[in-house]
C-alpha positions as CSV (number, residue, x, y, z in Angstrom):
1,M,-5.5,147.3,52.2
2,N,-7.3,150.7,52.7
3,Q,-8.2,150.4,56.3
4,I,-4.6,150.0,57.2
5,W,-3.7,153.2,55.1
6,I,-6.6,155.2,56.5
7,I,-5.1,153.9,60.3
8,Y,-2.0,155.2,59.3
9,F,-3.5,158.5,58.0
10,L,-5.3,159.3,61.2
11,E,-2.1,158.0,63.4
12,L,0.0,161.0,61.6
13,L,-2.7,163.0,62.3
14,L,-3.1,162.7,65.6
15,V,0.7,163.3,65.8
16,L,0.3,166.7,63.9
17,L,-2.3,167.8,66.3
18,F,-0.1,166.6,69.1
19,V,2.8,168.5,68.0
20,F,0.8,171.6,66.6
21,G,-0.9,171.8,69.9
22,Q,2.7,171.6,71.9
23,F,3.5,174.6,69.9
24,N,0.6,176.4,70.5
25,R,0.8,175.6,74.2
26,S,4.4,176.9,74.6
27,K,3.4,179.9,72.4
28,Y,0.5,180.8,74.7
29,L,2.7,180.2,77.9
30,K,5.4,182.4,76.7
31,Q,3.0,185.3,76.1
32,K,1.4,184.7,79.5
33,K,4.7,185.3,81.1
34,L,5.0,188.2,79.5
35,F,1.6,189.6,80.5
36,K,2.8,188.3,83.9
37,F,5.8,190.5,83.5
38,I,3.7,193.8,82.5
39,K,1.4,193.1,85.2
40,L,4.5,193.1,87.8
41,N,6.2,196.0,86.5
42,Q,2.8,198.1,86.1
43,L,3.6,198.7,82.3
44,Y,-0.1,200.2,81.4
45,I,-2.4,202.6,82.6
46,S,-5.9,202.2,83.8
47,Q,-8.3,204.0,85.4
48,I,-11.5,203.0,87.4
49,T,-14.8,203.3,85.7
50,E,-18.2,204.5,87.6
51,T,-19.0,200.8,88.0
52,K,-15.9,200.2,90.1
53,E,-13.9,198.2,87.2
54,K,-10.7,198.9,86.3
55,K,-10.2,199.8,82.5
56,Y,-7.3,199.6,80.8
57,I,-6.5,202.6,78.7
58,E,-3.0,201.6,77.2
59,T,-0.6,198.0,77.9
60,L,2.8,197.9,76.3
61,E,2.8,195.3,73.7
62,M,5.1,192.6,74.2
63,E,6.0,189.5,71.8
64,W,8.3,186.4,72.6
65,I,10.3,185.5,69.6
66,D,12.3,182.5,68.8
67,N,15.1,183.2,66.6
68,K,15.7,180.5,63.6
69,K,18.9,181.5,62.3
70,D,20.6,181.3,66.2
71,T,18.6,179.1,68.1
72,S,20.5,179.7,71.0
73,T,19.1,183.0,71.5
74,F,15.4,184.4,71.8
75,T,14.0,187.9,71.4
76,I,11.5,189.7,73.4
77,R,10.0,192.7,71.1
78,V,8.6,195.7,72.8
79,Y,6.9,197.6,70.4
80,N,6.4,201.6,70.4
81,I,3.2,202.9,69.2
82,G,3.7,206.4,70.6
83,G,1.7,206.5,73.3
84,L,1.9,207.4,77.0
85,L,4.2,204.5,77.7
86,S,6.7,205.0,74.9
87,H,9.3,206.3,77.1
88,K,9.8,203.0,79.1
89,V,10.5,200.9,75.8
90,N,14.1,201.2,76.2
91,D,14.7,200.5,79.6
92,L,13.5,197.4,80.2
93,G,16.7,195.5,79.8
94,S,17.8,195.0,83.5
95,K,14.0,194.1,84.6
96,L,13.5,191.5,81.7
97,E,16.8,189.8,82.4
98,A,15.9,189.3,86.3
99,F,12.4,188.3,85.6
100,L,13.3,185.6,82.9
101,G,16.5,184.9,84.7
102,K,18.3,184.7,81.2
103,K,21.5,187.0,80.2
104,L,20.5,190.0,77.9
105,I,23.3,190.1,75.2
106,S,22.3,193.0,73.5
107,N,19.4,195.5,72.3
108,E,18.3,196.7,69.1
109,K,16.4,200.1,68.8
110,Q,14.3,200.8,66.0
111,L,11.7,203.2,64.8
112,T,8.8,201.1,66.3
113,Y,9.9,198.6,68.6
114,T,13.1,197.5,70.6
115,D,14.2,194.2,70.6
116,Y,15.7,192.5,73.6
117,I,17.9,189.5,72.7
118,F,18.6,187.2,75.0
119,E,20.7,183.9,76.0
120,L,19.0,180.8,75.7
121,I,21.9,178.2,75.8
122,K,24.6,179.4,77.6
123,D,27.8,180.1,75.8
124,E,31.1,178.4,77.1
125,R,34.4,179.8,77.2
126,L,37.0,177.8,75.4
127,K,40.4,176.2,76.8
128,V,43.3,176.3,74.7
129,S,45.1,173.4,75.9
130,D,41.5,171.2,74.7
131,L,41.6,172.6,70.8
132,N,44.3,170.6,69.3
133,L,44.8,172.7,66.7
134,E,45.5,170.6,63.2
135,K,48.9,172.1,61.4
136,G,47.9,173.1,57.9
137,R,44.4,172.8,58.6
138,N,42.0,173.8,55.3
139,S,40.1,176.1,57.5
140,T,40.0,179.9,57.3
141,V,37.4,180.1,60.8
142,I,38.8,181.2,63.9
143,Q,36.8,179.8,67.1
144,L,36.6,182.6,69.7
145,T,34.0,180.8,72.2
146,K,31.9,177.6,71.9
147,K,29.3,179.9,70.2
148,I,31.3,182.8,68.8
149,S,33.6,182.0,65.5
150,F,34.3,184.1,62.7
151,D,35.7,183.6,58.9
152,I,39.0,185.8,58.1
153,S,38.0,185.8,54.8
154,K,34.3,187.3,55.1
155,A,35.7,189.2,58.5
156,P,39.1,190.3,57.9
157,H,41.6,192.1,60.2
158,G,41.4,192.9,63.5
159,L,41.4,195.4,66.6
160,T,42.2,194.3,70.0
161,V,42.1,197.2,72.6
162,G,42.8,196.1,76.3
163,T,44.5,197.6,79.5
164,T,47.0,196.1,81.6
165,G,45.8,193.0,83.1
166,S,43.0,192.8,80.4
167,G,44.2,189.4,79.2
168,K,45.0,191.5,75.9
169,S,48.5,189.8,75.3
170,M,46.7,186.2,75.9
171,F,44.1,186.9,73.1
172,L,46.8,188.1,70.6
173,N,48.5,184.9,71.3
174,Y,45.8,182.8,70.9
175,K,45.0,184.4,67.2
176,I,48.6,183.6,66.7
177,L,48.2,180.1,67.4
178,Q,45.0,180.1,64.8
179,Y,46.6,181.9,61.8
180,A,49.8,179.7,62.9
181,S,47.9,176.3,62.5
182,M,46.5,177.7,59.2
183,G,50.0,177.9,57.8
184,A,49.6,181.9,57.5
185,D,52.8,183.8,57.1
186,I,53.0,185.8,60.2
187,Y,54.9,189.2,60.9
188,I,55.3,190.8,64.2
189,C,55.5,194.6,64.7
190,D,56.5,195.2,68.7
191,P,57.7,199.1,69.0
192,K,57.6,198.2,72.9
193,N,59.8,195.1,72.0
194,A,57.4,193.4,74.8
195,D,56.0,189.9,74.6
196,L,55.4,189.5,70.9
197,S,58.6,190.1,70.0
198,L,59.7,187.2,71.8
199,L,58.4,184.9,68.6
200,R,61.5,185.1,67.2
201,Y,63.3,182.5,69.7
202,V,60.5,180.1,68.1
203,N,62.4,177.4,66.2
204,G,61.4,178.0,62.6
205,F,60.1,181.1,63.1
206,S,62.1,183.7,61.2
207,E,64.0,186.5,63.0
208,E,63.3,188.8,60.4
209,N,59.6,188.7,60.7
210,V,60.0,190.4,63.5
211,A,60.6,194.3,63.7
212,V,61.1,196.4,66.9
213,T,62.6,199.4,65.6
214,S,60.8,202.2,63.6
215,N,62.9,201.2,60.6
216,Q,62.3,197.8,60.8
217,I,58.4,198.1,61.3
218,C,58.3,200.4,58.3
219,K,60.4,197.9,56.4
220,I,58.0,194.9,56.7
221,L,54.6,197.3,56.3
222,R,56.4,198.1,52.8
223,M,57.1,194.4,52.0
224,V,54.1,193.1,52.9
225,N,52.3,195.9,51.1
226,T,54.2,194.7,48.2
227,K,53.5,191.2,48.4
228,M,49.7,192.3,48.6
229,M,49.9,194.1,45.0
230,N,51.8,191.1,43.7
231,R,49.0,188.9,44.6
232,Y,46.9,190.8,42.7
233,D,49.0,191.1,39.8
234,K,49.4,187.4,39.5
235,Y,45.9,185.9,40.8
236,F,43.2,189.0,40.2
237,S,44.4,190.7,36.6
238,S,41.9,188.7,34.8
239,K,37.8,188.6,34.4
240,E,38.5,185.2,35.7
241,S,38.7,186.1,38.9
242,F,35.3,188.3,39.5
243,G,34.0,187.4,42.6
244,K,36.8,185.4,44.1
245,D,39.5,185.5,46.9
246,F,42.7,183.9,48.4
247,T,40.9,180.5,49.6
248,D,40.1,180.0,45.7
249,F,43.7,179.8,44.8
250,G,44.9,178.2,47.6
251,L,46.9,180.9,49.0
252,K,47.7,181.2,52.6
253,P,46.9,184.3,54.8
254,I,49.8,186.8,55.6
255,V,49.2,188.5,58.3
256,V,50.9,191.5,60.3
257,F,50.2,191.9,64.2
258,I,50.9,195.9,64.9
259,D,50.8,196.4,69.0
260,E,50.8,199.3,70.1
261,V,50.3,201.4,66.9
262,T,50.0,204.8,69.1
263,A,53.5,204.0,70.8
264,F,55.0,203.6,67.4
265,V,53.7,206.9,65.9
266,K,55.0,208.8,69.0
267,V,58.4,207.5,69.0
268,S,59.0,207.4,65.5
269,D,60.1,210.2,63.0
270,K,57.4,211.8,61.0
271,K,58.1,210.9,57.8
272,I,58.5,207.3,58.9
273,A,55.3,207.7,60.7
274,E,53.4,208.7,57.8
275,E,55.0,206.0,55.1
276,A,54.0,203.3,57.6
277,M,50.5,204.4,58.4
278,S,49.8,204.7,54.7
279,Y,50.8,201.2,54.5
280,I,48.6,200.1,57.3
281,Y,46.0,201.9,55.1
282,N,46.4,200.0,52.1
283,L,46.2,196.7,53.7
284,V,43.2,197.4,55.8
285,M,41.4,198.6,52.8
286,M,42.7,196.1,50.0
287,G,44.0,193.2,51.6
288,R,40.7,190.9,52.4
289,Q,40.9,189.8,48.6
290,V,44.2,188.5,48.5
291,G,44.3,187.2,51.7
292,I,46.6,189.7,53.7
293,L,45.2,190.7,57.1
294,I,46.3,193.5,59.8
295,E,45.9,193.0,63.3
296,V,46.0,195.7,65.3
297,S,46.4,196.1,69.1
298,L,46.1,199.0,71.8
299,Q,46.1,199.4,75.3
300,R,43.4,202.3,74.9
301,P,41.7,203.7,72.1
302,D,43.1,207.0,70.2
303,A,40.9,208.5,67.9
304,S,44.0,209.5,65.8
305,I,44.5,205.8,64.9
306,L,40.9,204.7,65.1
307,D,39.5,206.5,62.7
308,G,35.9,205.7,60.8
309,A,37.6,204.4,57.9
310,I,40.2,202.3,59.2
311,R,38.4,201.3,62.0
312,D,34.7,200.3,60.0
313,Q,37.2,198.0,58.0
314,L,38.1,195.8,60.8
315,G,36.4,192.6,60.9
316,C,36.8,191.4,64.4
317,R,36.8,194.4,67.2
318,V,37.5,193.4,70.7
319,A,37.7,195.7,73.8
320,L,38.6,193.9,76.8
321,G,38.5,194.8,80.5
322,N,36.6,198.2,81.4
323,L,36.7,201.3,78.8
324,S,35.0,204.4,79.1
325,E,31.8,205.2,77.1
326,D,34.3,207.2,74.6
327,G,36.5,204.4,74.5
328,Y,33.7,201.7,73.5
329,R,32.4,204.5,71.2
330,M,35.6,204.5,69.1
331,V,36.4,200.9,69.5
332,F,32.7,200.1,67.8
333,G,31.6,203.0,66.5
334,S,28.1,202.7,67.5
335,N,25.5,204.2,70.5
336,F,25.3,201.0,71.9
337,K,25.6,201.6,75.9
338,D,24.5,199.1,77.7
339,Y,28.0,198.0,78.5
340,K,28.3,196.0,82.3
341,S,31.5,196.0,84.4
342,I,33.9,193.2,83.5
343,E,35.3,191.4,86.2
344,V,36.8,188.2,84.4
345,K,40.1,188.6,83.2
346,G,40.1,187.9,79.5
347,G,36.4,189.3,79.5
348,G,35.0,191.9,77.2
349,Y,33.1,193.2,74.3
350,V,33.3,191.8,70.7
351,Q,31.7,193.0,67.6
352,I,31.7,191.0,64.1
353,D,31.1,192.6,60.8
354,G,28.4,190.9,59.1
355,K,27.7,188.3,61.8
356,M,27.0,191.0,64.6
357,T,25.0,194.4,64.7
358,L,26.1,195.3,68.0
359,P,28.8,194.3,70.5
360,A,28.3,191.1,72.6
361,Y,29.8,190.4,75.9
362,F,32.4,187.3,75.5
363,E,35.1,185.7,77.5
364,T,38.5,185.0,75.8
365,P,40.1,181.3,75.0
366,F,41.5,180.4,78.5
367,F,45.2,179.6,78.9
368,G,46.1,177.3,81.7
369,K,49.3,178.3,83.8
370,N,51.4,175.3,82.7
371,F,50.3,176.0,79.2
372,D,53.8,176.9,77.3
373,F,52.6,179.3,74.3
374,L,56.2,179.3,72.7
375,K,56.5,175.8,72.7
376,E,52.9,175.1,71.1
377,L,53.1,177.8,68.4
378,E,57.0,175.9,67.6
379,K,54.8,172.4,66.7
380,Y,53.5,174.8,63.9
381,Y,57.1,175.6,62.7
382,L,59.2,172.6,62.8
383,S,58.9,172.3,59.2
384,T,58.1,175.2,56.4
385,F,54.9,175.3,55.0
386,E,54.7,175.0,51.5
387,S,53.7,178.4,49.7
388,K,52.5,178.7,46.4
389,E,54.4,182.3,46.2
């Protein structure tokens, strides 16, 4: 019996040694690859000694890190030791991308190193027709790509910026479908009386939930603001509600889509515009816990609308198409400058609060030519969702 156990133990030991050996071999090969990169790009300083030998004075230090939290990415860390090669630490993105044959997602600069984060497993664009969103689904997660998603209870509110032809309207339609499948109470504020206002023709969707004039828009914002305060009074006025949010009480989200806020402010009476903006500010600052969300969309960034106080509270920020450096800065509020030219309709950058420290390239879900958005949306309104309020 003892001999059998010894045999089992030896077999297990051999397996462990093999796995450990494979791990070390993999680590060695990755480091060897980085050494090759350093040599090819002359990321070292050397001199020839009296005996005609090459002596390395300084070499750029690099490390390959397999990301444990996100196994679909890996990181190349380049250390800044304050030497003669320090000026090259932050400018290796395109060269590493070409050498590794992997897509650079982002780079994060720290005092003593810079992390270059690469895509190990390629992300996939979603097809809206393949999703089959369940009506009244008990989930607050919105999937943007196969790899990128966010929970509206943790990253509430949204900002979408995109010029004509960028795919902004279709992305907003996708978000509307996502919210509708959750049973959300959706309100539309469309001062240009454009595509979003067409939701009033969807069977089961209340025409009163669509506003196009300044007074109508202000009225909806005022009403939703009142709903927010009522939820606080009813569900969050005792110590038992500490640490809870709307999902703990089974409340459905209430979402206000505001398209072209800049246009609304410009065409509205000053008093109405100021009142409406005060409601937007309140909803953005206080809405998350009670499940009341704002989805702001703009054709181009506007500093008067996207001040830091509001922008930083918008959990999912998206810039579609090509923006200027100042435009990206107004949307994302960071010094990240490695934006690439967008050539795909629906392509752009996204940053999700709590999940991304820097913007990442993505492509919005794809609508086929034969996909009927209004007809699809109608499926969620053929019968009224039950409400606890």
